[in-house]
N, C-alpha and C positions, 0 to 999 in steps of 0.2 A: 206923717207922710202925706204928700199931696196926691190924693186919689185921681184928680183930674189929669195930672201929668202922667200918672201911671197908665190910665186908660188910653191916653193919647199915644204913649210909647208902644203899648200892646197893639194898637191899631196899625202903627207903622210896620211893626214886625210882621203882622199878618199880611199886610199888603205886599211886602217884599217877598215873603214866602210864597204867596200866590203867584206873583210874576215868575219867580224861579221855577215853580212847578209847571207853569205853562210852557216855559222854555225847554224844560227837560222832556216834556211830552212831545214837543215839536221835533227835537233832536232824535228821540226814540223812533218817531215815525220815519225820519230820514234814514236812520241806520237800518231799519227793517226793510227798506226798499233796496238797499245796496248789499248783496251777499258778500262781496269781496271785502267791503269795509267792516262788516260784522266779524268775519273770520280774522281779519288783521287786528281788530280791536281786542278780541278774545285773547289772541296770542300775546299781545303786549300787556294786557292786564295780568296774565300769568307771570310775566317777568317784572311786574310792578312799574311799567312805563306809563307816562301820562298820555291822555287822549290826543293832545295836539301833535305829538310825535307820530302817533299812529296815522292820523289823517294825512300828514304831509308825506309819509312813506308810501301809503297806498296810492295816493294821487300821482306821485312821480314814477312808480314802478309799473304801472299798467301798460303803457305802450312798449317798454323794453321787454317785458315778459312775453308779450304776444309775438314780438319779433324772434325771440329765442325759441319759442315753441315752434314757429314756422321753420326755423333753421334745422331744429332737431328732427322735425317731421321729414324734411328732405333727406337728411342723413340716413334715417331709418329706411326710407324707400330705396336709397342706393345700396345699403347693406343687404336688403331683401333681394334685390336684383343680382348682386354678386353671389349670394347663397344659392339662388336658383341656377345660376350658370355653373357653379361648382358641383351641384347635385347632378346636373346633366352630364358633366365630364366624368364623374365617378361612375355613373351608370354605364357610360360608354366603355370605360376601362373594365368594369366588371363583366360586361357582355363579351369582351375579348378574352378575359381570363378563363371563362367557362367554356370557351370553344375547344372542342376535342382536337387532339393532334392529327396530323395528316392521315388520311385513311390508308394510303399506300406507302410502301417503304421509300419509293423514289420521289414522293411529293415533298416540296420544300415548304417549311413552316413560314407563315406570313404574319399572323397575329401574335401577340404576347402569349396568349393561351396555348397556341401551337408550339411555340418555342419551349415553354415550361413543360408541356406534355411530352415533348420529344426527349427533353433532359431526364424527366422522371422515368421514362421507358428505358433509356440507356442505363441509368443507375440501377434500376430494378434488375436489368439483365446481368450487370456485373455482379450484384449481390447473389443472384441465383447461381451464377457460375462458381463463385467462391464457396458458397454454403451448400447448396443442393448438389451440384455436379462435382466440384473438387473436394468439398468437405474440409477446407483448410481453415485452421484457427491460428491466430497470432496473439501472443501474450508477451509481457515484458515485466521486469522487476529491477529496481534500483535500490541499493543499500549503501548508505554513506553515514559516517559519523566520526566521533573522536574517542580515543581511548588513552588513558593515562596509566602507566606502570609505575608504581610507587618506588620500585628499585631504581628507576631512571637508568635503564641499561644502555650501554654503548650500542650504537647502530640501531637503536629503537627496536630491538629484538625481544619478543616474548617467547621464552623457552617452552618447548613442547606445545606450541600452538599451531593450528593448521594454517590460518591466513589472517590473523589479526596482529597488529603491531602498534607500538606506542606512537601516538600523535593522530593528526587528521588523516583520513584515508577514504578512498572509494573502495569499499569492501567488495562490492559485487554489482555488476550490471549484467542482466541476463535477458536474452532474446529467445523466446520459445516459439517454434513454428511446428505445427502438427497437422497431419492429415488423417482423418478417420476413414474407415471403410475396409473393404476386403483387402485392398492393397493400399498401404499408406507409408508414412515416414514420420520420424521425430528428429528435430534438430534443436540443440541447446548451444547457443554461442554465449560465452562468458567473457567479461572484461574486468579489469581491476586486480586487486591483490589475490582474489580467488583464482582468477585465470592464471596469474603468474605462478602461484603455488602448484596448481594442477598440472600445467604444462611443464614445469620443472621436474615433476616427479613421475609423470606418465608419458607414454608415447603411443602412437596409433598402432604400430605393428613392429616387426623386426627391422627397425631402421635406426640410423645413427641419431643419438639424442641431440637436441638443439637447445636445451636449457629452457629457462623460464621465459614466457612471452606475455605481453599485456592482453592478448586475445587468445582464447582457447576454444576450439570446437569440442566441447566436453562430450556431447552426444550427437551422433548422426547415424541413424540406423533405419533400415527398411522394416516394415511390418506386413505380415500376410496372415489372414485368418482362413484356415482350411476348413471346409464344410464337413467336419467329422464330429459327430455327437453335438455337443453344445458349441463347438468351434475351438480348434486348436490354434493358438496365437503364436506366430513365429516372429523372431527379431533377428536381424543380421546386420552387423556393423559394430560401431563403438557405443557402449552403454555403461552406465554406472554400475557398481557392484551390487550384488544382492545383500551383502553383509551389512549389519549395523542398524540400530534404531534411528540414527541420524543420517541425513542425506545431504548431498550438495543442494542448497536451496534453489527452488524454482518458484514461479509466480503463485502457486497454490499450496506451497508448503515451505515455510521459513523455519521449521523446527520449533521446539519449545524455548530454546536458549539462543542467544546471539552468537556466542563463541562455540566452536566444536569441541567435543570432549576428548579425553585421553584415548579412549578405545578407537574413536574415529581416526585420530591422527597417528597413533603409534601402532595399532594392532590390525588395521583393516586396509585392503586395497581401495583405490578410488575408482578406476575404470578398467574395462576389459574390451578387447576386440575379439568377436567371435559370433556364435549363433546360439539362440535360446528358443525353447518351446514351452508354452504355458497352457494349462488346461484346468478349467473350473468344473469339478465333478457335480457339485450341488451348492446350496447356500452355506454349507458348513466346511467344505474341504476343497482345496486347490493345490496344484503342484507345478513347479518350474524346474527344468533341467537344461544344461547347456555345456558347450565346449568353448574355450577361449585360449588366448596366447599366454595367459598367466597374469601375474601381479604387476600392474602399473607399467614397468619398463622391460619388455621382453628382450630388447637388444642388449641391455646391460646385464640382465640376469642369465643370459645364455641358456635358456630352458630348452630341454630336449624333446618336448612334446606338448600336447594340449593339456590344459587344466580342466578339471571337471567341477562343475558348480551345480548346486541344487537348492530348492526351497520348498518346504511343506508348510501350509497354512491351515490351521483349524480355528474355527470361531463359532459362536452361537448365532441364533437367528438375527438378533439386533446388533451383533458385533460389539456388545459391551464387554465380552471376554474373548480374547484371541491369543493364540500361541503360534509363533513363527519359528521354524527351525531352518537356519541357513548353514551352508557348508561349502568349502572349496578345497581342492587337493590337486597337486600336480607338480611337475619339475620346475623348480625355481632356484637357481644357484645364487642366492643373495649372500654376498660375502665370500667366504672360502678360506681354508687354511693357507697361510703364507701367500695370500693373494691369488691362489689358484681356485678356479671354479669347477664344480663337478655337475654335469648335466643330469646325473641321477640323484641329485639332492632334491627331495620332495618337500614342499612347503604346504601345509594345510591348516585350516581353521574351522571351528564349529562355533555357531553363534545363535543360541536360543534367546528369544525375546517374548516376554509375557506382558500383556496389557489387560488392565481391569478397570472398568468404570462402574463402581458400586452404585446400585440403584438407591440405597438408603442414604447416600451422600451425593445429591445431584451436583453436577459440574466439577466433580473430582475425577482425575485420571491418575492411575498408578501404573508405571511401566518399569520393568526390570529386564536388564540385559546382562548376559554372561558371555564372555569370550575366552576361548582357549585356542592357542596356536602353537605349532611345533614345526621344526625343520630338522630332518635327519642329515647325517653326513657331518664332516668336519666344518661346521659353520663358523664357530668362534671359539677361541682358546682350544682348538683341536678336537672339539666334540660337537654334538648336536645341541640344539637350543630349544627352549619352550618358554612360553609366556602366558599369562592369564590376566583377566581383569573383569570388573563388574561395574555396572552403572545403575543407579536408582533415580527415577524421575517422579516427582510429586507435583502435579499441576492442578491448580484450582482457579476456576473462572468466577471471580467475585461478582462481576456484572457482565453483560454481553460485550462490554468494551474493555474491561480490566482483567488481566490474567497474571497470576503469579506462579512462576515455575522454579522449582528447586531441583538441582541435580547434584548428586554426590557420587563419586566414583574412585576406584583405585586401579592401578596397573602395576603388576609385578613382573619384572624382567630381571631374573636373577643373574643372567650372564651378560646383560647389556646389549644383546643383539639388536633390539629395537630402540634403545635409548642411548645411542652414540657411544657404545662401548663401556658404559658404567653400569654395573649390576646394581639395581636399586628397586625400591617400591615407591611409586609416586601416587599421590592422591590429590583430589581437588573437590571443592564445593563451590557451586555457582547459584546465585540468586538473580532471577531476571523478572523485571516488571514490564509487561507489554500493555500498551494503551492504544486502542483503535480510535483514531481521531474522528469525532462526530462530523456528519454531513459530507465526509469525503470517503467514498468506498475504496478500500484497498490501501489507505494511508495508516501506517503503524509506527508508533514511537516506542523506543525501548531504552531502559536503564538497567545496567547489569554490573554487579559486583562479583568478583571471582578471586578465590585464594587457591594457589597451587603450593604443594609441599612435597618434599622428598626426604628419605632417610640419608641422603648424601647431599653434599654441597654442589649443586648443579645449576643454580639460577644466577645469571649474571647481573651485574649492577655497574655503576659508573666509577667504582673504586678500583684503581689499578694496583697491581703488585709490582714492586721494584726491588731489585737486588743490586746493591752498589750503585744506585742511581739509574739502573737500566730497567726499562719496562719489560716484565716477564709474563704479563697476562692480566686478566681481570680477576678481581676478588669474587668468590662465589659464595652464595648464601643457600640456606635450606629452602627458602620459599620466595614467592612473589605474589603481590596483590595488584589487581587491576580494577579500574572503574571505567565503564564505557557508556556512551550515549549515542544511539543510532536512530535514524529515520529511514523507514522502508516504504516504498510505494510499489504496488503490484496491480496489474490489470490484465 
């Protein structure tokens, strides 16, 4: 190897390296003097760009960036001015809103605050008149749904039912207006199939019947509390009967089941026109007594005098156990031998109801009702008639929103005076599931299955009977099954 050549090559390499080192030091000094260049170079090195690209970009972007910054600064100043103007206007509006209403009644409002203050004063005055002075409360209820009768009866009729039928229906719309106080009143206006059934069976007084109507003034009576003892409550007008565990539904009581039972429909009156008095002796005992025109339809019944009604109520302190004894008796010529009616034919019924909510099974309610009715005189088949029935309710609240109610009952009418002339014993069992819709106070959904049965063929269907090709009537079965779904809203 030629050592001279080698030493000479090494020398050239050292010389070139020295020159390069001096150049790098010079460039490093220049970069240190320019912060913008340093920042840009670091950025491009992170993205693996070459230095030449960085230098060109930095040099070209300088003037444009300065112009953009100046423009942005002007926009910010404009926005700040607009914000200041808006704040001033808001403060002005706020100052008007807090201004009190006119000091005198005849002063006219000028500012927004005065108009708002005057409106609030007027609304508060109306509320005071309705609540404090008049004591009027208004409530309402709507019940609508669909029911299917598996017999598929002609004319959509469910036999021995109060007011439900096969198909879609507005079961009930109820408007309840009430005034509390020493002197007050109660009004219940019903619409729908409930109203049609009630108006078709009942009448206000001794007047000519007008048949079923879509609207029925079911209750309208005056109330007066006499200052005797703890207060004697009087009612005068038209009101629902005292009899029965079930009632005509209102906003705060829709009963346990959707359909009404056999006792309600076959054995008890609906409404009376007359006068009542009630007195609560203590926390355990109360009593009611009254006089009225009789059962449902005084004009058709040709009664010869007032009917007497009464109710005794016993319960413990927390009302977990209660016993109610209802009764009614008086002239009611329902039917009559050979179409003749006798005003001395007395119709009466006694109706004890026992309710128990056992403490060892929370959320369970047991209720038992027994009904016995009789009418003297030649009512049917030339002699008097009597009937009886019983109902048992088992109700359990699984949750605050879910309730399951079971009702079983029978009704015995040996002469057929209450069941369209056919002596029979009818029984039914009903299962009702009620669900309170969350987040909506007063909204209730119901699903109900019911089976009715008789020891006679009395339930209609869509099968006709024919003799020599001529229609002679409907084929009758021992029972019927229905399934219903309803939605109820009350407030």
